[in-house]
Backbone as CSV, one residue per row, in Angstrom:
resi,resn,N_x,N_y,N_z,CA_x,CA_y,CA_z,C_x,C_y,C_z
1,UNK,19.074,115.659,146.363,19.787,114.851,145.977,21.126,115.085,145.682
2,UNK,22.126,116.165,145.498,23.421,116.469,145.472,23.640,115.975,146.940
3,UNK,23.026,116.200,148.199,23.958,115.994,149.573,24.171,114.408,149.334
4,UNK,23.453,113.773,148.664,23.374,112.240,149.021,24.457,111.797,148.529
5,UNK,25.327,112.355,147.480,26.651,111.668,147.018,27.858,112.803,147.164
6,UNK,27.575,113.466,148.393,28.913,114.207,148.828,29.157,113.399,149.600
7,UNK,30.671,113.285,150.390,31.214,111.674,151.093,32.317,112.851,151.569
8,UNK,32.342,112.623,152.990,32.892,113.425,153.944,34.358,113.046,154.414
9,UNK,35.612,113.927,154.185,37.017,113.491,154.713,37.314,114.827,155.428
10,UNK,38.192,113.689,156.522,39.182,114.765,157.576,40.401,115.088,156.972
11,UNK,40.574,115.973,156.895,42.371,116.759,156.800,42.676,117.191,158.342
12,UNK,44.582,117.286,159.165,44.574,117.468,159.773,45.000,118.934,159.630
13,UNK,45.618,119.676,160.811,46.316,120.725,160.560,47.484,121.123,159.652
14,UNK,47.494,122.284,158.891,48.505,121.755,157.815,48.660,121.138,156.638
15,UNK,47.400,119.965,156.702,47.615,118.936,155.563,46.922,119.879,154.485
16,UNK,47.645,119.357,153.224,47.413,119.905,151.610,45.906,119.076,151.452
17,UNK,44.994,120.097,151.091,43.417,119.372,150.737,43.680,119.247,148.888
18,UNK,44.310,120.485,148.945,44.010,120.420,147.197,45.595,121.571,146.681
19,UNK,46.184,120.381,145.486,47.512,120.846,145.411,47.481,121.843,144.389
20,UNK,48.355,123.136,144.167,48.606,123.557,142.576,48.845,122.932,141.658
21,UNK,47.949,123.171,140.940,48.653,122.433,139.393,48.197,121.004,138.987
22,UNK,47.477,120.543,140.162,46.986,119.217,140.257,45.517,119.285,139.549
23,UNK,45.031,118.383,138.758,43.898,118.284,138.180,42.560,118.361,139.297
24,UNK,41.668,119.305,138.807,40.903,119.060,139.867,39.369,118.164,139.692
25,UNK,39.397,117.473,140.118,38.142,116.793,140.270,36.934,116.727,141.156
26,UNK,37.019,117.708,141.987,36.062,118.188,143.497,35.420,119.432,143.096
27,UNK,34.027,119.622,143.650,33.864,120.561,144.320,33.963,119.998,145.826
28,UNK,34.581,121.428,146.857,34.780,121.012,148.208,33.930,121.959,149.003
29,UNK,33.712,121.274,150.161,32.281,122.281,151.059,33.298,122.032,152.449
30,UNK,33.400,123.549,153.085,34.070,123.198,154.434,32.955,122.911,155.801
31,UNK,33.144,121.713,155.958,31.735,120.992,156.784,32.307,121.493,158.449
32,UNK,33.193,121.683,158.511,33.782,122.193,159.849,35.528,122.883,159.497
33,UNK,35.749,123.712,160.478,37.145,124.206,160.762,37.166,125.125,159.446
34,UNK,38.826,125.585,159.237,39.080,126.562,158.534,40.116,126.284,157.423
35,UNK,40.415,126.698,156.356,41.047,126.851,155.292,42.001,127.779,154.821
36,UNK,43.173,127.734,154.257,43.573,129.279,153.494,44.036,128.698,151.899
37,UNK,43.681,129.771,150.861,43.534,129.308,149.483,45.389,130.164,149.317
38,UNK,46.390,129.568,148.988,47.257,130.137,148.375,48.251,129.743,147.538
39,UNK,48.774,130.874,146.742,49.831,130.522,145.605,51.156,130.247,146.240
40,UNK,52.148,129.666,145.583,53.323,129.643,145.932,53.914,129.909,144.794
41,UNK,55.078,131.008,144.867,55.905,131.054,143.826,57.381,130.682,144.244
42,UNK,58.108,131.404,143.615,59.877,130.956,143.589,60.406,131.394,145.019
43,UNK,61.432,131.007,145.118,62.125,131.282,146.780,61.246,130.797,147.773
44,UNK,60.181,129.954,147.865,59.479,129.582,148.814,58.195,130.505,149.603
45,UNK,57.955,131.428,148.491,56.817,132.677,149.163,55.958,131.812,148.734
46,UNK,54.929,132.194,150.188,53.268,131.978,149.812,52.872,133.200,149.753
47,UNK,51.957,133.104,149.335,51.148,134.348,149.314,49.337,133.853,149.541
48,UNK,48.751,134.194,150.246,47.426,133.938,151.247,46.486,134.920,149.955
49,UNK,45.694,133.777,149.179,44.646,134.526,148.392,43.155,134.651,149.132
50,UNK,42.479,133.814,149.796,41.352,133.859,150.627,41.462,132.501,152.115
51,UNK,40.696,132.699,152.711,40.480,132.034,153.776,38.687,131.337,153.714
52,UNK,38.304,130.032,154.014,37.108,129.634,154.147,37.331,128.807,155.038
53,UNK,35.956,129.157,155.763,35.209,128.599,156.928,34.220,127.745,156.995
54,UNK,33.713,127.109,157.688,32.295,126.007,157.877,31.675,127.007,156.798
55,UNK,30.808,126.377,156.075,29.730,126.619,154.911,30.475,127.317,153.661
56,UNK,31.472,127.256,153.738,31.786,127.938,152.490,32.762,126.819,151.445
57,UNK,32.640,127.157,150.260,32.921,125.944,149.536,34.314,126.473,147.977
58,UNK,34.583,125.895,147.999,35.730,126.528,146.489,35.995,124.812,145.817
59,UNK,36.081,125.440,144.497,36.575,124.218,143.738,35.295,123.850,142.888
60,UNK,34.175,124.775,142.604,33.027,124.110,141.951,33.238,124.620,140.767
61,UNK,34.551,125.151,139.760,34.759,125.360,138.469,35.132,123.970,138.196
62,UNK,35.449,123.252,138.939,36.044,121.754,138.371,35.056,121.417,137.928
63,UNK,33.945,121.227,138.581,32.728,120.292,138.450,32.664,120.564,136.900
64,UNK,32.879,121.576,136.226,32.285,122.076,134.842,33.706,121.998,134.003
65,UNK,35.112,122.298,134.564,36.563,122.566,133.212,37.190,121.573,133.829
66,UNK,37.366,120.692,134.482,38.215,119.816,134.968,39.529,120.238,134.836
67,UNK,40.245,121.476,134.840,41.629,121.883,134.690,41.968,121.773,135.575
68,UNK,43.302,122.260,135.835,44.348,122.499,137.021,43.977,123.098,138.027
69,UNK,44.746,123.106,139.185,44.301,124.466,140.088,44.800,125.070,140.266
70,UNK,44.960,126.469,139.885,45.578,127.692,140.132,46.314,128.195,141.508
71,UNK,45.449,127.212,142.767,46.457,127.503,144.015,46.153,126.148,144.962
72,UNK,46.484,126.253,145.784,46.603,125.139,146.918,45.492,125.772,147.936
73,UNK,45.150,124.872,148.681,44.171,124.658,149.623,44.899,123.724,150.639
74,UNK,44.804,124.932,151.804,45.442,124.094,153.385,44.839,124.136,154.505
75,UNK,44.376,122.682,155.221,43.966,123.122,156.433,44.611,124.049,157.274
76,UNK,44.213,124.603,158.182,44.501,125.838,159.327,44.293,125.282,160.745
77,UNK,43.517,124.248,160.687,43.159,123.569,161.802,42.236,122.264,161.594
78,UNK,42.460,121.211,162.270,41.357,120.408,162.144,40.571,120.524,161.253
79,UNK,40.251,119.712,159.819,38.720,120.336,158.778,38.261,119.108,158.700
80,UNK,37.201,119.161,158.650,36.053,117.889,157.612,35.330,118.631,156.722
81,UNK,35.981,118.066,155.516,35.611,118.889,154.099,34.135,117.982,153.431
82,UNK,33.161,117.791,152.626,32.534,116.904,152.006,33.023,117.462,150.220
83,UNK,32.990,116.263,149.785,33.350,116.520,148.498,32.452,115.958,147.086
84,UNK,32.952,116.628,146.309,31.634,116.199,145.315,32.457,116.083,144.458
85,UNK,32.150,114.613,144.040,33.204,114.234,142.916,32.478,114.839,141.068
86,UNK,33.378,115.288,140.394,32.933,115.416,138.780,31.836,114.556,138.293
87,UNK,32.580,113.285,138.180,31.701,112.268,137.751,30.248,111.793,138.368
88,UNK,30.097,112.280,139.655,28.544,112.111,140.218,28.139,113.327,140.021
89,UNK,28.688,114.798,139.887,27.681,115.723,139.779,27.281,115.614,137.971
90,UNK,28.073,115.398,137.307,27.884,115.046,135.931,26.452,113.798,135.803
91,UNK,26.671,112.531,136.314,25.623,112.227,135.943,24.260,112.181,136.892
92,UNK,24.250,113.449,138.015,23.268,113.928,138.917,22.775,114.969,137.667
93,UNK,23.648,115.418,136.866,22.953,116.652,135.965,22.105,115.628,134.726
94,UNK,22.862,114.876,134.293,22.331,113.950,133.183,20.763,113.534,133.718
95,UNK,20.605,112.919,134.699,19.776,112.098,135.176,18.240,113.059,136.083
96,UNK,18.703,114.203,136.549,17.819,114.984,136.989,17.750,116.642,136.725
97,UNK,16.530,116.722,136.285,16.291,118.182,135.692,16.508,119.577,136.637
98,UNK,16.206,119.105,137.644,15.803,119.726,138.906,17.327,120.460,139.577
99,UNK,18.534,119.195,139.231,19.569,119.453,139.566,20.250,120.805,138.391
100,UNK,19.866,120.496,137.136,20.007,121.528,136.162,19.254,122.768,136.605
101,UNK,17.927,122.693,136.652,17.412,124.174,136.644,18.461,124.713,138.118
102,UNK,18.827,124.400,139.150,19.527,124.859,139.981,21.236,125.267,139.761
103,UNK,21.641,124.497,138.551,22.937,124.660,138.640,22.847,126.092,137.534
104,UNK,21.956,125.846,137.041,22.046,127.281,135.483,21.684,128.168,136.216
105,UNK,20.695,128.637,137.157,20.399,129.830,137.674,21.023,129.951,138.483
């Protein structure tokens, strides 16, 4: 069910996938490539918090809370991401008991 509502998007090396402090509306799954999660602080400093590769995901909390992103996510190489929009996820929850069971467990 959920795989039917994911959409793919390509990002080039060094392209910002998710900007820190922007309102999050998606869950992201790395279909191919590699990304880094970074926090920017004053004086141009960048702190790397995590790396994600094929099969990893991030932003899943956005599906539930819709708050701003605590960090930026940047493609480290050409990367393809599968996106699940918050509104689509909510609709899937409302219309499919199986999705609810998988989400809660």
